[in-house]
Structures are given as C-alpha cells and as structure tokens.
N, C-alpha and C positions, 0 to 999 in steps of 0.2 A: 788745139793738141789733142790726146786721145788718152783714156785713162789705162793703164795696164797695172792687172792686179796680181801680183805676183807675193803667194804666202799670205796673203791678207795685208800686205805693206801694199801702198798706195805710190805709185811712180809716176811722175809726167816723163813722155818721152816724144819723141819730135815729129813734127805735121806729117811727116811722110804715113805714118801710120792712120793718119785721121780717117781716112775711108775705108778701111782695113777691118779693122776692129782686131784688137789683142786678147791673145786668151791667157789664163792664170795656168802657171808651172804647173801643170799635172800631167798624171798619169793617162796615158790613151784612154780612152772611154768607149767602147760599141754602142751605138745608138739604137736600138731597137724599136723605138717608137718617139712621139712627139705630141707635148700636153701644150694646149695654150691657153693664157687669160683670153679674155674676149675684148672685155670695153677698154681702150686706150692700149690695147696689142694689135687686135685682127682689124678692128673697126672703131671710128673717131666719137666715140660719146663722152668723153670725159668734159667737154668746153659744155655740151647740152646738159651736163649731171651739174655742172655750177651755177648755169643759168638758171636751173631748176629752183634753184635756193634762195636766188635773188628776188625770184617773181614769186615764189612763198612767202619771202620778207614781205614784201611790199601789200600783199593781200592779207597778214593778220598782224604786220608791224612788229614781227620779229627775226632779226638777222643773226647767220653765224659770220663771223670772220674767215677771211680770206683762210689762216691756216688751218681750221677747223675744216674749211672745206677742201683743204689740201689732203689733211690728215683722214679724209672719207676715202680717198680713192682707194682701192682696190678691197674696200671692205665690204662684209651683208651688213643687212638692215638690220640688224639685232646689234651689232657693233657701231652703226652710224647711230641708231638709237640713243646708245650709250654716250657719244662724243657730246650729240646736242643735249642733251641732259649735263651733263657736266658743262658744259659752256654757257648754259642757261637756268643755271641752279634757281629750283625756286618759280619757275615757270612753266605750265603746262603747255608742253611740245607737241602733242596730238595733232592740234591744228596747224602747225608749220609742216610736221611730217607726212598731213595727208595732202596738203596744198604742193609738196615738195615733189611728191609723188606723182600728182596729180600732172603735174606741168612738165616731169620727166617724160610723160609717156607721150603728152603730147608734142611735146619736142621731137621725139623720136618717131611718132605717127605723120606727122608733118612731111618729113622729107624721110626716105635712107638714107640711112646713117652711112659717111663715107667710109669706104674700105682705105686701112692704112695702107702707104706708100710698098711693094715690096709682097705684100700679103697675100694675095692671088698667086701671082707667079712662085713664089713659096709652097701654097698649100699644093700649085697643079702639079709642082716638080717632087713633090713627096709621094703624090699619089701615082705619078709614072713608077716610082722607084717600091710602089708595094708596101710604103712606111705605114702602120694604123696611129692614126691620129685622133685627139679627144679633145673637148675644151672644158676647161676648167674654171669655172667664171662664180664672182660673187653676188652677180644677179640673180632672181629668183629665175628658176627654170622656164617659167612660159615665157617672162622677158626676151630667155635667152635662146627660145626656139623661135620665137617672133624676129628679133633682129638678124640671126643667122640667116633664117628663113627669106626675110626680106633682102639683103645682101647676095644671096646667092652663093653661102658659104657653107649652109648645112648639109650639104651632100658629102663634102670632105671628111667629115666627122665620123667615127665607128661609134662614140660614145661621147656623153655630156653630162659633166654633173655639176649643179648649179649651190646657190649660197645657201639656198632655202632645203638643201637635201643632206646638210652636213651637219654635227655636231660643235663644232668648231672651226669658224673662219681664218682664211689668212690672218696674222701669218704663222698661225698655226699650218705646219703640212697635211693636214687630216684629207685636204680637198683635191692635191696632185696625187696621194698615195691610194684613195680612191678612184682616181682615174687612171692610174697605172694598172690596178685592179682591173678597173672595167675592161684595159684590155688585154688582159691576162700575161701583162708585161714585169718585170722587174722594175722598181722606181729606180734602182742604181741602171737604168740602162735606157733611161728616158732622159731625153732634155725637155725643158721647160722654157717656154718664150714668155718672159712678163715685163710690165711698165713699173710697177708701184712699188712703193716701200715695202708694204706688208707681201705683197704676190711675190718680190724677189728673196725675201724672207723666207717665206714659206717653201720657196723652191730651194733653197740651198739645206734646207733643215729638212727638207724631205730626204736628202740624198742623192737628187736627180743631178743633169749637168744644168747649169742656171745659165739664163741667157736673157740678159737685161737689155731691151729697147725702151731708152728713157722718154717721157713723155715731152721734155726740154732737153735742147743740148748746149753746154756740156754737162754731161750728168753729175748728181749731186755725188759726193765721194760716200755719204752714206748709205746710198743706193748701189754704188758699184761695190762697195764691200763685201757683198754676197754673193758677187755674180764670177762665174768663169769667164763668161765673155762677155763684152759690153761693145753693142753694137748701135750705131746713128738712127738706121731703118732696116727692114726687113730683106732689103735688098742685096746685103752681104751673106745672109746666114745659110744660103746652100754652101758656100765656100768655106763656113766654120762646120755644117753636117756632113759633106761629101765624103770627107776622108775619115770621119766616124761611124757612118752606116755600117751596121752589121751584115 
C-alpha cells in the first residue's frame, strides 16, 4: 500500500498506486528550484552514521539506544550532542562524541558512499532543464563538500548550505529558507527532497513543496504527515516535478 495525504489526514489506498507516489490535494505550485537534503536522500550514509556510534561505544564503554540513533538522523551536531547528553545524563559524553566522529569519517573515507537509487538520473534530468539546485544538509560544510565531491555530485549544485552555517537546525526551516535565498528563488516556489523526520518537518514549515523519500518502506505516518508527496525512491521524482516546473 501507499500513503496518500489529503488535507493532512492519512488514507490508505490500493496497491496500484504503490510505485507512483500520490500527492496531496493542494493547488498547483510552480517549481523554480529544487533543494536536496544530502545524507539519506542523495547518498546512502545513514548506516555508516549508526555504525559509528556502535564503534564509539565499544571504544569508550558508553552506548546510545537505537531510538536515540534514529532521532539523530537529519540533525546537526549541536542537536545530536543535546540528544546524547539527555540520554546519558551524568556522563562525560565528549569522548563518545569524539570517537563517533572519528569512526564516521573513517567509514566514509574507506569507500565512496553509494548514491541513492534514482538520484543521479534526477540531477541530470534537472540540469538538462536548467533548474537551479542546492544542497541543504545538517552535516558540516567540509564534510558535505568531501562527500559530494567524491560521489561526483557536487557539480550539479549552484549552492550548498550546511549545519555549521546556520543558527537553528532542522526541524527549524532556516536551512531551506537560506538555500532558497542562495539560489535567488522564493521558498514557496521550491521543491525540497528529504528522508528524515526533522528534515521533512523543516521542509513543510519553510513553505516549500515537500517531498518525502523515506529511508524505510512503508513510511512512518508521522513522517508522511508533513509531506505533499511520498515516494519510495527518487526514480519517480521527474513524474512529480515535470508538470510543476516553471
């Protein structure tokens, strides 16, 4: 089954819609630019992130739960620190954070992160149509530049803004508003592609056309609640964007 969101009430519809994606009953929106989350949306690094916490825990003898790791997804380092401090009250979390950061960079540098299905084709499709694109990621700027450079995706983007370049991380909409400004486009005429809870909330709150491409399928209704369109992967994204391009 697939989730259709209509006026923010969830309705299950039949299997024939599974591969297509179903969009919310909203007025037509002309899309002038497209903004992308990076980790989990364009490149498959979320598993590396989770593994880095497991390795760090083995190093220092402190572990975070699977729930805490899930809540980290899509958040910047300041918010991640707050989650870890809350989960491990009374503990010195600096060694754990340092080792998690070390292992994450080690895992990412050992091999080029895989590109998510349909991502490269979507970027090429948008480039052929001269649609401006930006990355809005909770990762640090130098990490984002490194990952996008090694995957060969950096050339597609006119603008990049990262988690260490903003005051308020996702789910606050600042990062997407700043990305739209960086492209010189109104946020209300941008589409945003996201995979995480804080990311899709931020996209929705920014006023953009919010597209959820969740890490797992079927999507959590709590995530789908904030999306205008829910897709299983990026292969169907041109079908969604094509009729809406300005």
